[in-house]
C-alpha positions as CSV (number, residue, x, y, z in Angstrom):
1,X,27.7,-22.8,-6.8
2,X,25.9,-23.3,-3.5
3,X,25.7,-20.7,-0.7
4,X,27.2,-22.0,2.6
5,X,28.4,-20.6,5.9
6,X,31.9,-20.9,7.1
7,X,31.0,-23.5,9.7
8,X,30.0,-25.9,6.9
9,X,33.3,-25.5,4.9
10,X,36.8,-26.6,5.7
11,X,39.8,-24.3,5.0
12,X,41.4,-25.4,1.8
13,X,44.1,-22.8,1.2
14,X,46.0,-21.0,3.8
15,X,46.8,-17.3,3.5
16,X,47.4,-14.6,6.0
17,X,44.8,-11.9,5.9
18,X,45.8,-8.3,6.6
19,X,43.2,-5.8,7.9
20,X,43.4,-2.4,6.3
21,X,43.3,-0.3,9.4
22,X,45.4,2.1,11.4
23,X,45.7,1.9,15.2
24,X,42.6,0.4,16.6
25,X,40.1,1.6,14.0
26,X,38.9,-0.6,11.1
27,X,37.8,1.0,7.9
28,X,34.8,0.3,5.7
29,X,36.9,-1.9,3.2
30,X,38.2,-5.2,4.4
31,X,41.6,-5.8,2.6
32,X,43.1,-9.3,2.3
33,X,46.6,-10.0,1.3
34,X,46.6,-10.8,-2.4
35,X,48.3,-14.1,-3.5
36,X,48.1,-16.4,-6.4
37,X,45.4,-18.5,-4.6
38,X,42.1,-17.4,-3.2
39,X,41.8,-17.7,0.6
40,X,39.7,-20.3,2.2
41,X,36.1,-19.6,3.2
42,X,37.0,-19.9,6.9
43,X,39.8,-17.3,6.6
44,X,37.5,-14.9,4.8
45,X,34.8,-15.2,7.5
46,X,37.4,-14.8,10.3
47,X,38.7,-11.6,8.8
48,X,35.2,-10.2,8.3
49,X,34.3,-11.1,11.9
50,X,37.4,-9.4,13.3
51,X,36.7,-6.3,11.3
52,X,33.0,-6.0,12.4
53,X,34.1,-6.6,16.1
54,X,36.7,-3.8,15.9
55,X,34.3,-1.5,14.2
56,X,31.7,-2.0,17.0
57,X,34.3,-1.5,19.7
58,X,35.3,1.8,18.2
59,X,31.8,3.0,17.3
60,X,29.4,1.8,20.0
61,X,29.5,1.8,23.7
62,X,29.0,-1.6,25.4
63,X,27.8,-3.2,22.1
64,X,29.6,-6.1,20.5
65,X,28.1,-8.1,17.6
66,X,28.6,-11.9,17.4
67,X,28.7,-14.0,14.3
68,X,25.9,-16.6,13.9
69,X,23.9,-14.7,16.7
70,X,23.6,-11.1,15.6
71,X,24.4,-11.6,12.0
72,X,25.2,-14.5,9.6
73,X,27.9,-14.5,6.9
74,X,26.9,-16.2,3.7
75,X,29.6,-16.8,1.1
76,X,29.4,-18.3,-2.4
77,X,32.7,-19.7,-3.7
78,X,33.5,-18.9,-7.4
79,X,36.3,-19.6,-9.8
80,X,38.1,-16.3,-9.2
81,X,36.5,-14.8,-6.0
82,X,34.1,-15.5,-3.1
83,X,30.9,-13.6,-3.3
84,X,28.4,-13.2,-0.5
85,X,26.3,-11.2,1.8
86,X,25.6,-10.5,5.5
87,X,22.2,-11.4,6.9
88,X,21.4,-9.2,10.0
89,X,19.2,-10.7,12.7
90,X,16.6,-8.1,11.8
91,X,16.2,-10.1,8.5
92,X,18.0,-7.5,6.4
93,X,20.4,-8.8,3.7
94,X,23.4,-6.6,3.0
95,X,25.5,-7.3,-0.1
96,X,29.3,-7.6,0.4
97,X,31.1,-6.3,-2.7
98,X,34.2,-8.3,-3.5
99,X,36.9,-6.4,-5.3
100,X,38.9,-8.8,-7.5
101,X,41.7,-6.3,-8.2
102,X,42.6,-6.0,-4.5
103,X,41.2,-9.3,-3.3
104,X,39.2,-7.4,-0.7
105,X,35.6,-7.0,0.7
106,X,33.8,-3.7,1.0
107,X,31.8,-3.8,4.3
108,X,30.7,-0.1,4.4
109,X,27.1,-1.1,3.5
110,X,26.8,-3.3,6.5
111,X,28.5,-0.7,8.8
112,X,26.0,1.9,7.5
113,X,23.1,-0.5,8.2
114,X,24.0,-1.0,11.9
115,X,25.1,2.6,12.4
116,X,22.6,4.7,10.6
117,X,19.5,2.6,9.7
118,X,16.5,1.7,11.9
119,X,17.8,-1.8,12.6
120,X,15.7,-3.4,15.3
121,X,18.5,-5.5,16.6
122,X,20.8,-2.5,17.1
123,X,18.1,-0.5,18.8
124,X,17.5,-3.4,21.2
125,X,21.2,-3.7,22.0
126,X,21.6,0.0,22.5
127,X,18.6,0.1,24.9
128,X,20.2,-2.7,26.9
129,X,23.6,-0.9,26.9
130,X,22.0,2.3,28.2
131,X,20.7,0.4,31.3
132,X,24.3,-0.5,32.3
133,X,26.0,1.6,35.0
134,X,27.4,4.8,33.6
135,X,31.2,5.4,33.9
136,X,32.7,8.7,34.6
137,X,33.8,9.6,31.0
138,X,33.7,13.4,31.3
139,X,35.6,15.5,28.8
140,X,39.0,16.6,30.0
141,X,39.5,20.3,30.6
142,X,42.2,20.5,28.0
143,X,39.8,19.1,25.4
144,X,36.8,21.3,26.4
145,X,39.1,24.4,26.3
146,X,40.3,23.7,22.8
147,X,42.3,26.6,21.5
148,X,43.6,25.0,18.3
149,X,40.3,24.4,16.6
150,X,41.2,26.9,13.8
151,X,44.2,24.8,12.9
152,X,42.0,21.9,11.8
153,X,43.3,22.1,8.2
154,X,46.8,21.3,9.5
155,X,45.8,17.9,10.9
156,X,47.5,15.0,9.3
157,X,45.3,12.9,7.1
158,X,47.0,9.8,8.4
159,X,45.6,10.4,11.9
160,X,42.1,9.7,11.0
161,X,40.1,6.9,9.2
162,X,37.0,8.0,7.4
163,X,34.1,5.5,6.9
164,X,32.7,6.1,3.4
165,X,30.0,4.4,1.3
166,X,29.5,6.2,-2.1
167,X,30.2,9.7,-0.7
168,X,28.1,9.1,2.4
169,X,30.2,10.3,5.3
170,X,30.2,8.8,8.8
171,X,31.8,10.0,12.0
172,X,35.6,10.8,11.8
173,X,37.4,8.6,14.3
174,X,40.9,9.3,15.7
175,X,43.4,6.4,15.9
176,X,44.2,7.0,19.5
177,X,40.6,7.6,20.4
178,X,40.1,4.3,22.3
179,X,43.3,4.7,24.4
180,X,42.2,8.0,25.9
181,X,38.7,8.1,27.3
182,X,36.6,10.8,25.8
183,X,33.0,11.9,25.7
184,X,30.2,10.6,23.3
185,X,26.7,12.1,23.3
186,X,24.1,9.4,24.1
187,X,23.1,9.2,20.5
188,X,26.8,9.2,19.3
189,X,25.7,11.0,16.1
190,X,26.9,14.5,16.0
191,X,30.4,15.2,17.3
192,X,33.5,13.8,18.9
193,X,36.8,15.0,20.4
194,X,40.4,13.9,19.7
195,X,42.4,13.7,22.9
196,X,45.7,13.6,21.1
197,X,45.5,16.6,18.8
198,X,42.6,18.5,20.4
199,X,40.6,18.6,17.2
200,X,36.8,18.9,17.1
201,X,34.9,17.3,14.2
202,X,31.3,17.9,13.2
203,X,28.9,17.0,10.5
204,X,25.3,17.7,9.4
205,X,22.4,15.6,10.5
206,X,20.0,14.6,7.7
207,X,16.6,16.2,8.3
208,X,14.7,12.9,7.9
209,X,16.9,11.3,10.6
210,X,16.4,14.1,13.0
211,X,12.6,13.9,12.5
212,X,12.5,10.2,13.0
213,X,14.4,10.5,16.3
214,X,12.4,13.5,17.7
215,X,8.9,12.5,16.6
216,X,8.2,10.2,19.5
217,X,9.0,12.9,22.1
218,X,7.8,16.1,20.4
219,X,4.6,16.1,22.3
220,X,6.5,16.3,25.6
221,X,9.2,18.8,24.4
222,X,7.1,21.8,25.2
223,X,7.3,20.9,28.9
224,X,11.1,20.7,28.9
225,X,12.9,23.6,30.5
226,X,16.4,24.5,31.9
227,X,18.8,21.5,32.2
228,X,16.3,19.1,30.8
229,X,15.9,21.1,27.6
230,X,19.7,21.6,27.3
231,X,20.2,17.9,27.7
232,X,17.7,17.1,25.0
233,X,19.4,19.4,22.5
234,X,22.8,18.0,23.3
235,X,21.6,14.4,23.0
236,X,19.6,14.8,19.8
237,X,21.2,17.8,18.0
238,X,24.7,18.2,19.3
239,X,26.9,19.2,22.3
240,X,28.1,22.5,20.8
241,X,24.5,23.3,19.7
242,X,23.3,22.7,23.2
243,X,26.0,25.0,24.7
244,X,25.1,27.8,22.2
245,X,21.6,27.8,23.6
246,X,22.7,27.3,27.2
247,X,25.1,30.2,27.3
248,X,22.3,32.5,26.1
249,X,19.8,31.1,28.7
250,X,17.5,29.9,25.9
251,X,16.0,27.4,28.3
252,X,12.8,26.2,26.5
253,X,11.1,26.0,23.1
254,X,9.0,29.1,23.7
255,X,12.1,31.3,24.0
256,X,13.9,29.5,21.2
257,X,11.2,30.2,18.6
258,X,11.2,33.9,19.4
259,X,14.9,34.4,18.9
260,X,15.5,35.8,15.4
261,X,19.2,34.8,15.3
262,X,20.7,32.5,17.8
263,X,24.2,33.1,16.5
264,X,24.3,36.9,16.8
265,X,26.1,36.8,20.2
266,X,29.2,35.5,18.4
267,X,29.8,39.1,17.2
268,X,30.9,40.0,20.7
269,X,34.5,39.6,21.8
270,X,33.8,38.4,25.3
271,X,36.1,36.1,27.3
272,X,33.0,34.2,28.4
273,X,32.3,32.9,24.9
274,X,35.8,32.6,23.5
275,X,36.1,28.9,24.1
276,X,32.7,28.1,22.6
277,X,33.4,30.5,19.7
278,X,36.6,28.6,18.9
279,X,34.7,25.3,18.7
280,X,31.6,26.6,16.9
281,X,33.3,28.9,14.4
282,X,36.3,29.1,12.0
283,X,38.3,32.1,13.2
284,X,40.7,34.0,11.0
285,X,43.9,35.7,12.1
286,X,42.1,39.1,12.2
287,X,39.5,37.5,14.5
288,X,36.8,37.5,11.8
289,X,34.8,34.3,12.0
290,X,32.4,32.0,10.1
291,X,30.0,29.7,11.9
292,X,30.6,26.1,10.9
293,X,28.1,24.9,8.3
294,X,27.3,21.7,10.2
295,X,26.4,23.5,13.4
296,X,24.4,26.2,11.7
297,X,22.5,23.6,9.7
298,X,21.7,21.4,12.7
299,X,20.3,24.3,14.8
300,X,18.3,25.6,11.8
301,X,16.8,22.2,11.1
302,X,15.9,21.7,14.8
303,X,14.2,25.1,14.9
304,X,12.3,24.4,11.6
305,X,11.1,21.1,13.0
306,X,9.8,22.7,16.1
307,X,8.0,25.4,14.1
308,X,6.3,22.9,11.9
309,X,5.2,20.9,14.9
310,X,3.7,23.9,16.7
311,X,2.0,25.1,13.5
312,X,0.4,21.7,13.0
313,X,-0.8,21.7,16.6
314,X,-2.4,25.1,16.2
315,X,-4.2,23.9,13.1
316,X,-5.5,20.8,14.9
317,X,-3.7,18.6,12.4
318,X,-1.4,15.6,12.8
319,X,2.2,16.6,12.7
320,X,3.7,13.6,10.9
321,X,1.2,14.2,8.0
322,X,2.5,17.8,7.7
323,X,6.2,17.1,7.6
324,X,6.5,13.5,6.3
325,X,4.1,10.8,5.3
326,X,2.5,9.1,8.2
327,X,4.3,5.9,9.3
328,X,1.0,4.1,9.8
329,X,-0.2,4.9,6.3
330,X,3.2,3.9,4.8
331,X,3.1,0.5,6.5
332,X,-0.6,-0.2,5.7
333,X,-0.2,1.1,2.1
334,X,-3.9,2.1,2.2
335,X,-5.7,5.3,1.2
336,X,-6.7,7.4,4.1
337,X,-10.3,7.3,2.9
338,X,-10.5,3.7,4.1
339,X,-10.7,5.1,7.6
340,X,-14.3,6.1,6.8
341,X,-16.8,4.0,8.6
342,X,-19.0,2.9,5.7
343,X,-20.5,-0.3,7.0
344,X,-21.1,0.2,10.7
345,X,-23.8,2.1,12.5
346,X,-25.5,3.1,9.3
347,X,-28.2,0.7,8.3
348,X,-29.7,3.1,5.8
349,X,-26.4,3.3,4.0
350,X,-26.0,-0.5,3.9
351,X,-29.5,-0.9,2.4
352,X,-28.4,1.2,-0.6
353,X,-26.0,-1.5,-1.9
354,X,-25.0,0.3,-5.1
355,X,-23.8,3.4,-3.3
356,X,-21.7,1.3,-1.1
357,X,-20.2,-0.6,-4.0
358,X,-19.7,2.5,-6.1
359,X,-17.8,4.5,-3.4
360,X,-15.7,1.5,-2.3
361,X,-14.8,0.9,-6.0
362,X,-13.6,4.5,-6.2
363,X,-11.5,4.3,-3.0
364,X,-9.9,1.0,-4.2
365,X,-8.9,2.6,-7.5
366,X,-7.4,5.6,-5.8
367,X,-4.6,3.3,-4.6
368,X,-3.9,1.9,-8.1
369,X,-2.2,3.4,-11.1
370,X,-4.6,4.8,-13.7
371,X,-3.7,1.9,-16.1
372,X,-4.7,-0.7,-13.6
373,X,-8.2,0.3,-12.5
374,X,-10.6,-2.5,-11.5
375,X,-14.4,-2.2,-11.6
376,X,-17.1,-4.2,-9.8
377,X,-19.6,-5.9,-12.1
378,X,-22.3,-3.7,-10.7
379,X,-20.3,-0.6,-11.6
380,X,-19.7,-1.8,-15.1
381,X,-23.4,-2.5,-15.5
382,X,-24.2,1.0,-14.3
383,X,-21.7,2.5,-16.6
384,X,-23.2,0.7,-19.6
385,X,-26.7,2.0,-18.8
386,X,-25.3,5.5,-18.2
387,X,-23.6,5.5,-21.6
388,X,-26.7,4.4,-23.4
389,X,-29.0,6.9,-21.7
390,X,-26.7,10.0,-21.6
391,X,-24.7,9.5,-24.7
392,X,-20.9,9.4,-25.4
393,X,-20.1,13.1,-24.6
394,X,-22.0,13.2,-21.3
395,X,-20.5,9.9,-20.2
396,X,-16.9,11.0,-21.0
397,X,-17.5,14.3,-19.1
398,X,-18.6,12.4,-16.0
399,X,-15.8,9.8,-16.3
400,X,-13.0,12.4,-16.6
401,X,-14.2,14.4,-13.6
402,X,-14.5,11.3,-11.4
403,X,-11.2,9.4,-11.8
404,X,-11.5,5.7,-11.0
405,X,-15.3,5.8,-10.9
406,X,-16.2,4.7,-14.4
407,X,-14.4,2.5,-17.0
408,X,-13.1,4.0,-20.2
409,X,-15.0,3.8,-23.5
410,X,-12.9,1.0,-24.8
411,X,-13.4,-1.1,-21.7
412,X,-17.1,-0.3,-21.7
413,X,-17.4,-1.4,-25.4
414,X,-15.7,-4.7,-24.6
415,X,-18.0,-5.2,-21.6
416,X,-21.1,-4.6,-23.8
417,X,-19.9,-7.1,-26.3
418,X,-19.5,-9.8,-23.6
419,X,-22.9,-9.3,-21.9
420,X,-24.9,-8.8,-25.1
421,X,-26.0,-11.7,-27.4
422,X,-25.0,-11.1,-31.0
423,X,-27.9,-9.6,-33.1
424,X,-29.1,-11.5,-36.1
425,X,-31.4,-10.0,-38.7
426,X,-35.0,-11.4,-38.5
427,X,-34.3,-13.1,-35.2
428,X,-37.0,-12.8,-32.6
429,X,-36.0,-13.7,-29.0
430,X,-39.3,-15.0,-27.7
431,X,-37.7,-17.1,-24.9
432,X,-35.8,-14.1,-23.5
433,X,-38.9,-12.0,-23.8
434,X,-41.0,-14.6,-21.8
435,X,-38.3,-14.8,-19.1
436,X,-38.3,-11.0,-18.7
437,X,-42.1,-10.8,-18.5
438,X,-42.1,-13.5,-15.9
439,X,-39.4,-11.7,-13.9
440,X,-41.5,-8.5,-13.8
441,X,-44.8,-10.4,-13.4
442,X,-46.4,-9.0,-16.6
443,X,-48.5,-10.6,-19.4
444,X,-48.7,-7.6,-21.8
445,X,-46.3,-6.1,-24.2
446,X,-46.8,-2.7,-25.8
447,X,-45.1,-2.1,-29.2
448,X,-45.0,1.1,-31.2
449,X,-43.9,1.5,-34.8
450,X,-40.9,3.6,-35.6
451,X,-41.9,5.8,-38.5
452,X,-38.5,7.5,-38.8
453,X,-37.6,7.7,-42.5
454,X,-34.5,5.8,-43.5
455,X,-32.6,5.2,-46.7
456,X,-32.8,1.5,-47.7
457,X,-29.4,-0.1,-48.3
458,X,-27.8,-3.5,-48.5
459,X,-24.8,-4.2,-46.3
460,X,-22.6,-7.2,-45.6
461,X,-22.4,-8.7,-42.1
462,X,-18.9,-10.2,-41.7
463,X,-19.7,-11.9,-38.4
464,X,-22.6,-13.9,-39.8
465,X,-21.4,-14.0,-43.4
466,X,-24.6,-12.8,-45.0
467,X,-26.1,-9.8,-46.7
468,X,-28.5,-7.6,-44.7
469,X,-31.2,-5.3,-46.1
470,X,-33.2,-7.7,-48.3
471,X,-36.8,-8.6,-47.3
472,X,-36.5,-12.3,-46.4
473,X,-39.2,-14.9,-47.0
474,X,-41.7,-16.0,-44.3
475,X,-41.4,-19.4,-42.7
476,X,-44.3,-20.4,-40.5
477,X,-45.1,-16.8,-40.1
478,X,-41.6,-15.8,-39.1
479,X,-38.8,-14.3,-41.2
480,X,-36.0,-16.6,-42.2
481,X,-32.7,-15.9,-40.4
482,X,-29.4,-15.5,-42.4
483,X,-31.2,-16.3,-45.7
484,X,-29.0,-14.3,-48.0
485,X,-25.6,-16.1,-48.0
486,X,-23.8,-16.6,-51.2
487,X,-20.3,-16.8,-52.8
488,X,-21.6,-16.0,-56.3
489,X,-21.7,-12.5,-57.6
490,X,-24.3,-13.3,-60.2
491,X,-26.6,-14.7,-57.5
492,X,-26.2,-11.4,-55.6
493,X,-27.2,-9.5,-58.7
494,X,-30.3,-11.7,-59.0
495,X,-31.3,-10.9,-55.4
496,X,-31.2,-7.2,-56.2
497,X,-33.7,-7.8,-59.0
498,X,-36.0,-10.3,-57.3
499,X,-36.2,-9.1,-53.6
500,X,-37.4,-5.8,-52.2
501,X,-35.2,-3.8,-49.8
502,X,-36.2,-3.6,-46.2
503,X,-37.5,-0.3,-44.8
């Protein structure tokens, strides 16, 4: 089957799609009326487009996504279903799951992408929408003075549609939300009001998401005070969270970090806080209360984030490296040691080429798994000499304490075999000796006799297929190479009788 867009296909079967929605809110699963025949590609695309348009209208302010401009629907016809994906203009591809039992598409992955991910296209559109003239969408008094918050469990489930993707909750949206103007925080992430049933909904912000949004402005947060600080908290943490700080006159970070418990004032039964208490707490009939878990978690995460930032500043360290991996290092995928200036403004260091190669080899291997170390030929040559001069135990001790610096014994053995010519008994390498003497500009060779006592023995060289240990005959003053080769056992016995053993 070939992937194609709806503009390239003609509608072949006509069916009437039905969108699984209530009121004006579309859900994360796109349902299509089941019938004996599969719908045409164009009908599928139209239904998907309508669902995305309605979702954007109910979720974002002044943001509408257009097909073939902001996203592209790619469908693949099959015998029993139409599979496909949505390609966002930020070059992300989101798989659309086709449910054959209901003849429907699940679009929650794409909704999650445009609502919760760091999509460049959505960020650009939201920045453009923020530049539009603001409308007077203040919260009505009857919503702000919500006295029925503790009856939230009595709310009918049919009055809301919940956007889900594998137990990943989104905002709860009321069906009559769009008909009655209500208030959204600028980030539209934390809370919302229902103008029909006066219900307040809240959920917890992921810590990573809060960090990502606040990191760019944390350096300036210390200068915020009063209304500017309250607005910051309401925009990034939540409206109720901001009111909790505002009613206590916690007007800057310095005061906030010194307060041991920002929720202790709820123990009072004052008329000044009754409205806020009803929205921030679950109140029992006997007036005992429990602070909503989402509100408590959001404020605690915000305070913890500020503490980490100030601790990192006091230690003269970089905040992102304390709380989360630096974005720059993540993108570059490089070890931080590469920021060392090894080549510039240090002629003495450059002249010592082996040190440069050795250290750079270690830094490169720090970025690789231990089973994928690479070694410069100069490092391998150094390791071979070190192993010969220091011995096996000393070499292993150094290698284990300098990970990535030296190759393992197995790799070193293979390296030695590749660089060394095979040894043959009685072979004298006069040509190699002359080349070495010429390279060091020397005409003299000093030879000493090894008087170490050894036990004479005869062994078989499987590589050269000959016996080693017999005293070979002289040929033009030189010993004969590979003289003792035989396939006869009787001839071998005769050699033991006729030839002396080497010593």
